[in-house]
C-alpha positions in Angstrom: 98.4 106.0 79.5 97.9 104.0 76.4 101.4 102.5 76.7 100.9 101.4 80.3 97.5 100.0 79.5 99.3 97.8 76.8 102.0 96.9 79.3 99.4 95.7 81.5 97.4 93.7 79.1 100.9 91.9 78.3 101.2 91.4 82.1 98.0 89.6 82.3 98.3 87.8 78.9 101.8 86.0 79.1 101.5 82.4 78.4 103.2 79.7 80.0 105.8 81.0 82.5 108.9 79.1 83.7 110.5 80.0 87.0 114.1 78.5 87.4 116.3 78.0 90.5 120.2 78.4 89.7 123.1 77.8 92.2 126.3 79.2 91.9 129.4 77.5 93.3 131.9 79.5 95.2 134.9 77.5 96.4 136.2 80.6 98.4 132.8 82.1 99.8 131.5 78.6 101.1 134.4 78.0 103.5 134.1 81.7 104.7 130.2 81.2 105.3 130.6 78.1 107.2 133.3 79.4 109.2 131.3 82.3 110.4 128.4 80.1 111.6 130.7 78.1 113.5 132.1 81.4 115.1 128.3 82.4 115.8 127.8 79.0 117.5 130.8 79.2 119.5 129.8 82.5 120.9 126.3 81.3 121.6 126.8 78.3 123.3 130.6 78.5 124.8 131.0 82.5 125.4 127.5 83.5 126.6 127.3 85.7 123.7 129.9 87.9 124.8 129.3 91.7 123.8 132.8 92.2 122.2 132.7 88.8 120.4 128.9 89.8 119.1 130.5 93.1 117.5 133.0 90.9 115.6 130.4 88.6 114.5 128.3 91.7 113.3 131.4 93.4 111.5 131.9 89.7 110.0 128.3 89.3 108.6 128.5 92.9 107.0 131.7 91.8 105.1 130.4 88.5 103.8 127.0 89.9 102.7 129.0 92.6 100.7 131.1 89.9 99.2 128.0 87.8 98.5 125.9 90.3 96.8 128.6 92.2 94.7 129.3 91.3 91.1 132.8 92.7 91.3 136.0 90.7 91.5 136.3 89.6 95.4 139.4 91.6 95.7 137.8 94.8 94.7 134.5 94.9 97.0 135.8 95.2 100.6 137.5 98.6 101.1 141.0 98.8 102.8 139.5 100.3 106.0 137.1 97.6 106.6 139.5 94.9 105.8 142.0 96.4 108.3 139.0 96.6 111.0 138.4 93.0 110.6 142.2 92.0 110.9 142.4 94.3 113.9 139.7 92.2 115.6 141.5 88.9 114.7 144.5 90.0 116.6 142.4 91.4 119.5 140.7 87.7 119.7 144.2 86.1 119.4 145.4 87.9 122.5 142.0 87.9 124.6 140.3 84.4 123.4 143.6 82.4 122.3 141.4 79.1 122.5 138.7 80.5 120.2 141.4 82.0 118.0 143.2 78.5 117.5 139.9 76.7 117.2 137.7 78.9 114.9 138.9 82.3 114.3 142.1 81.3 112.4 140.2 79.5 109.9 138.0 82.4 109.2 141.2 84.7 108.6 142.3 82.0 106.5 139.1 81.8 104.2 138.6 85.6 104.5 142.2 85.9 102.9 141.3 83.4 100.1 138.3 85.3 99.2 139.8 89.0 99.1 142.9 87.8 97.1 140.7 86.3 94.5 140.4 88.1 91.2 137.3 86.5 89.9 133.5 86.4 90.8 131.5 83.5 90.4 128.2 85.2 90.6 129.1 87.5 88.0 130.3 84.6 85.5 127.4 82.6 85.9 124.9 85.7 85.5 126.7 86.8 82.0 126.9 82.9 81.0 123.2 82.2 81.9 122.1 85.1 79.9 124.0 84.9 76.9 123.0 81.1 76.7 119.5 82.7 76.2 120.6 85.3 73.7 118.8 85.9 70.7 118.8 89.1 68.7 116.3 91.9 70.7 116.1 89.6 73.5 114.5 91.7 76.3 116.1 91.1 79.6 115.3 92.4 83.0 118.3 92.2 85.8 116.9 93.0 88.9 118.8 93.4 92.3 118.2 94.0 95.8 120.3 96.9 96.0 121.4 99.3 93.2 124.5 98.0 91.1 127.3 100.3 91.1 128.3 102.0 87.8 131.5 99.7 87.7 129.1 96.6 88.0 127.0 97.7 85.2 129.9 98.1 83.1 131.1 94.8 83.8 127.9 93.2 82.8 127.3 95.0 79.8 130.8 94.1 78.7 130.2 90.4 79.5 126.8 90.3 77.5 126.5 89.8 73.9 125.5 93.0 72.1 122.4 91.5 70.7 120.5 91.8 73.9 118.2 94.5 75.2 119.0 94.6 79.2 117.3 96.7 81.8 118.4 97.1 85.4 116.2 97.3 88.3 116.3 97.4 91.9 113.6 95.1 93.8 111.1 98.2 94.5 111.6 99.8 91.1 110.8 96.4 89.2 107.8 95.7 91.6 106.3 99.3 90.7 107.2 98.7 86.8 104.5 96.8 84.8 106.3 95.9 81.7 107.1 92.3 80.7 110.4 90.7 79.4 111.4 87.7 77.8 113.8 86.8 80.4 113.7 88.0 84.1 116.9 87.4 86.1 116.8 87.9 90.1 120.3 88.0 91.5 119.8 86.5 94.7 117.2 83.8 96.0 113.3 84.5 96.4 113.9 85.0 100.3 116.4 87.6 99.7 113.7 89.7 97.7 110.5 88.9 99.8 106.8 87.8 98.9 105.9 90.0 95.9 108.7 87.9 93.7 106.9 84.6 94.7 103.6 85.4 92.8 104.2 88.0 90.3 106.1 86.7 87.3 106.8 89.4 84.7 109.1 87.3 82.2 108.4 84.2 80.0 111.3 82.8 82.1 112.2 83.9 85.5 115.5 82.8 87.0 116.8 83.1 90.6 120.3 83.0 90.5 121.9 82.8 94.1 125.0 81.2 95.8 124.8 77.7 96.9 125.2 78.8 100.4 121.6 79.6 100.3 118.2 78.0 99.7 116.6 78.7 96.4 113.1 77.7 95.9 109.5 78.9 96.0 106.8 76.7 97.8 103.6 77.6 95.9 101.6 75.5 98.3 102.1 78.0 101.0 99.8 80.5 99.6 96.9 81.3 101.9 98.2 78.9 104.1 95.3 79.6 106.8 92.7 79.0 104.6 91.3 75.2 104.3 92.5 73.6 100.9 89.0 72.9 99.9 87.9 76.4 100.3 90.7 78.0 98.3 90.5 78.9 94.9 93.6 80.4 93.3 94.9 81.4 89.9 98.2 82.7 91.0 100.4 79.6 89.8 98.2 78.8 86.6 100.4 78.4 83.6 103.4 78.6 85.8 106.1 75.8 86.0 108.8 75.5 88.6 112.0 74.0 88.3 113.9 72.0 90.7 114.3 73.4 94.2 118.1 74.1 95.2 119.0 73.1 98.8 121.8 74.9 100.4 125.3 73.3 100.5 126.4 75.6 103.9 125.1 75.2 107.4 125.1 79.3 107.6 121.9 80.5 109.4 122.2 84.2 108.7 119.9 86.6 107.0 121.1 89.9 105.5 118.2 91.9 107.1 119.9 91.3 110.3 122.7 93.4 109.1 120.4 96.3 108.6 118.7 96.1 112.0 122.0 95.5 113.9 123.1 98.9 112.5 120.0 100.8 113.2 119.8 99.4 116.8 123.5 100.3 117.4 122.8 103.9 115.9 119.9 104.1 118.7 122.1 102.9 121.4 124.6 105.5 120.6 121.8 108.0 120.4 120.9 107.4 124.0 124.2 107.7 125.2 125.0 110.9 123.4 121.7 112.6 124.5 121.9 111.5 128.4 123.6 114.8 129.1 121.5 116.9 126.6 118.2 115.1 126.2 116.5 118.7 125.9 118.1 119.1 122.6 116.6 115.6 121.3 113.5 115.5 118.9 111.1 112.5 118.5 111.5 111.0 115.2 110.7 107.9 113.2 112.9 105.4 111.0 112.4 105.8 107.2 114.1 102.7 105.5 115.6 103.7 102.2 116.9 101.7 99.1 120.3 100.1 99.4 120.3 99.4 102.9 120.1 103.2 104.1 117.8 105.0 106.7 117.0 108.3 107.9 115.2 109.8 110.9 112.2 112.0 110.1 110.7 114.2 112.9 107.0 113.3 113.6 105.8 116.8 112.7 108.2 117.7 109.9 107.2 118.5 106.1 108.8 116.2 103.6 109.4 116.9 100.0 108.2 114.4 97.5 109.3 113.8 94.1 106.0 112.7 91.9 107.3 112.0 88.5 103.9 111.2 87.1 102.3 114.5 88.2 103.9 116.7 85.5 102.7 119.9 86.7 103.6 119.5 90.6 106.3 117.0 90.6 108.0 118.6 93.6 105.8 119.1 96.7 105.7 119.2 100.3 103.4 117.1 102.6 103.1 116.3 106.2 105.4 113.4 107.4 102.2 111.4 108.5 101.0 111.4 104.9 104.3 109.8 103.4 104.1 106.5 102.2 106.2 103.6 101.2 107.6 103.7 97.4 107.3 107.5 97.7 110.4 109.6 96.5 111.7 112.1 99.0 113.9 115.1 98.4 116.7 115.5 101.1 119.2 117.9 101.1 122.7 116.5 102.1 123.0 119.1 104.8 120.4 120.0 107.2 117.1 121.0 105.3 115.9 123.0 108.2 119.1 125.6 107.3 118.1 125.7 103.8 114.5 126.8 104.5 115.6 129.4 107.1 118.3 130.7 104.6 115.5 131.0 101.9 113.0 132.4 104.4 115.1 135.1 105.7 116.6 135.9 101.9 113.5 135.8 99.9 110.6 136.7 102.4 111.6 138.4 105.7 114.5 140.4 104.1 115.6 143.3 106.0 113.5 142.3 109.2 115.1 138.8 109.1 118.0 139.7 111.8 115.5 141.6 114.1 112.8 138.8 113.9 115.5 136.0 114.5 116.7 137.7 117.3 113.6 137.6 119.2 113.1 134.1 118.3 116.6 133.1 119.7 115.8 135.1 122.7 112.8 133.4 124.0 114.2 129.8 123.2 117.4 130.8 124.9 115.4 131.7 128.1 113.7 128.3 127.8 116.6 126.3 127.2 118.3 127.9 130.3 115.6 127.0 132.5 115.4 123.3 131.1 119.1 123.1 131.8 119.0 124.5 135.2 115.7 122.8 136.7 115.6 119.7 134.3 113.3 119.0 131.7 110.8 117.0 133.7 110.6 119.6 136.3 109.9 122.4 133.7 107.3 120.2 132.1 105.4 120.1 135.5 105.6 123.9 136.2 104.3 124.6 132.8 101.3 122.1 133.1 100.4 122.9 136.7 101.4 126.3 137.4 100.7 128.0 134.0 98.1 125.8 132.7 100.1 124.8 129.3 98.3 121.6 128.5 100.9 120.8 125.7 104.2 121.1 127.7 104.8 117.6 127.5 108.5 116.4 127.6 108.2 115.8 123.7 106.9 119.3 123.1 109.5 121.2 125.5 112.3 119.4 123.4 110.7 120.6 120.4 110.1 124.1 121.6 113.9 124.5 122.6 114.8 123.3 119.0 114.9 125.7 116.0 112.3 123.8 114.0 109.6 124.8 116.3 108.8 128.8 115.7 105.3 129.2 117.0 103.8 126.5 119.4 100.0 126.9 119.7 100.3 127.9 123.5 103.3 130.3 123.0 101.5 133.3 124.7 101.4 131.2 127.7 105.0 130.0 127.6 106.2 133.6 127.0 104.3 134.9 130.3 106.0 131.8 132.3 109.3 133.2 131.1 108.4 136.6 132.9 107.6 138.5 129.8 105.0 141.6 130.0 101.8 141.6 128.0 103.4 144.3 125.4 106.6 142.0 124.9 104.3 138.8 124.7 102.0 140.2 121.6 105.0 141.6 119.9 106.8 138.2 120.0 103.7 136.1 119.2 102.9 138.2 116.1 106.5 138.0 114.9 106.6 134.2 115.5 103.3 133.9 113.1 105.2 135.9 110.6 108.3 133.7 110.6 106.1 130.5 110.7 104.5 131.8 107.5 107.8 132.7 106.0 109.2 129.5 106.4 106.0 127.9 104.6 106.3 130.3 101.7 110.2 129.3 101.8 109.3 125.8 101.5 107.1 126.4 98.5 109.9 128.4 96.9 112.5 125.8 97.3 109.9 123.2 95.6 109.4 125.7 92.6 113.2 126.1 92.1 113.8 122.6 92.4 111.1 121.5 90.0 112.8 124.1 87.5 116.0 122.1 87.6 114.4 118.7 87.7 112.8 116.7 84.9 111.1 113.1 84.9 113.9 112.1 82.7 115.6 110.9 85.8 113.3 107.9 86.2 115.7 105.4 84.4 118.4 106.3 87.0 115.8 105.8 90.0 114.8 102.8 88.6 118.3 101.3 88.3 119.8 103.0 91.6 116.8 103.6 93.7 118.1 107.2 94.3 119.4 110.3 92.4 122.0 112.9 93.6 122.1 116.4 91.9 123.8 119.5 92.5 121.5 122.7 92.5 122.5 125.9 90.6 119.6 127.6 92.3 121.2 127.1 95.8 124.8 127.6 95.2 125.7 124.0 94.4 123.7 122.6 97.5 123.6 118.9 97.0 120.2 116.9 97.1 119.1 113.4 97.2 115.9 111.7 95.7 115.4 108.6 97.9 113.0 106.0 97.4 111.4 105.0 100.8 111.2 101.1 101.2 109.4 101.0 104.7 108.5 103.3 107.6 108.7 102.3 111.3 106.4 104.8 112.9 107.8 104.0 116.2 109.4 107.3 118.0 112.7 107.5 119.1 114.8 110.5 120.4 117.5 111.9 118.2 119.9 114.6 118.2 118.9 117.5 115.6 122.1 117.3 113.4 121.0 113.3 112.7 117.7 114.2 111.5 116.6 114.0 107.8 120.3 112.7 106.7 120.5 109.6 104.8 122.8 107.0 106.6 124.3 103.5 105.5 125.1 100.3 107.3 128.7 101.4 107.4 
């Protein structure tokens, strides 16, 4: 704690701070960006936001932001499959929209070809040159990126920097949580790319935002607490902070990277609706959890989430309710369905020789319920259970959960079993056994957490700081792969999601 306290004192005792805005010229990316903007305007005004053309625009935005955020040579950024996908879209437009192709798309194709054939990267070169120009022996430099840099990018940067420097790598979120200060802080991107935090908290004597000249690069201090009249406002946020000249963009591109993630999530949700039209009883209500590096997953509202808490040395892996999960928590996710692991551990370590018999009973009453839902429809079964059998909890959402393997012992299970025509003795037997299975799952959750704790240590913090996630193979669970992921934000809105898509990290590709 003493070290952290010292870091905190350093943070608030920094003398004069200088915030600089640096623009990177790119003769390859600038024409590509301008041509994409022309395409966007053509779609909007001349093609009435044609659905097929909007799909192409989404792909172009995704490709552009991959190139603009990478530090690798441009010819190594876009994977072959994505390049082929984009070329196929160009060919389709040439056939179906010849005028649009000749006026706009052919120029996009030419500028794209020029970018992906380039063996340089202007952003990488500028970043290394800027840091090296400040180099003194032992200079502490923080390099902050929105997404995690790859191993290749990290090696490239270290290879391009002078050996006398002490560089540390952070993602935006890990840098926000770290209270250490530096001689130089370099953000790879403009302030708007990173968000409000970087506009008011400066952890270096010099803070530089390095961005392509495609984007504006500036901070407007006067907008802090804009809703309060100036004479009533007293703020020390920008005391002893001097700002360099703001940099205005050279392109007319009017796109934000956040759009790319939102488009990917909305597209996935739309696909889920179409998939679940025939089997809506299988769906589970879940919320969107946004992770580091433009990734996301869907978490069921009633699920237990495993959390990695590096500062709690005695209990750094624990299970909590999803409702208690917060932004910046690290969650532990199996890279296959976690429910299956809990079931396996419960059967093997807790239920043991009774597992087969108990699971048979569990599947039996669930199969009966699923049969009725499939035969009569989920809405009709819900009405029957509520009105005829007085099962107050039999909402559509509850019915979907009961049909799924995650729900073991619903509150009104005896009434549900009665509606499924079980006699009194059988109802008591099934109800008691479901309670035993439920308890076994809770014990299994604790067993899993304890075993994972024995395999992990808080030495992984450095990698979490740099990447925002950590992947490991568990010896305790026969090589099962787990990820530790940082939560960036949570959208508590509920969506119907197929069970096989729950608690599975996905990316925008």
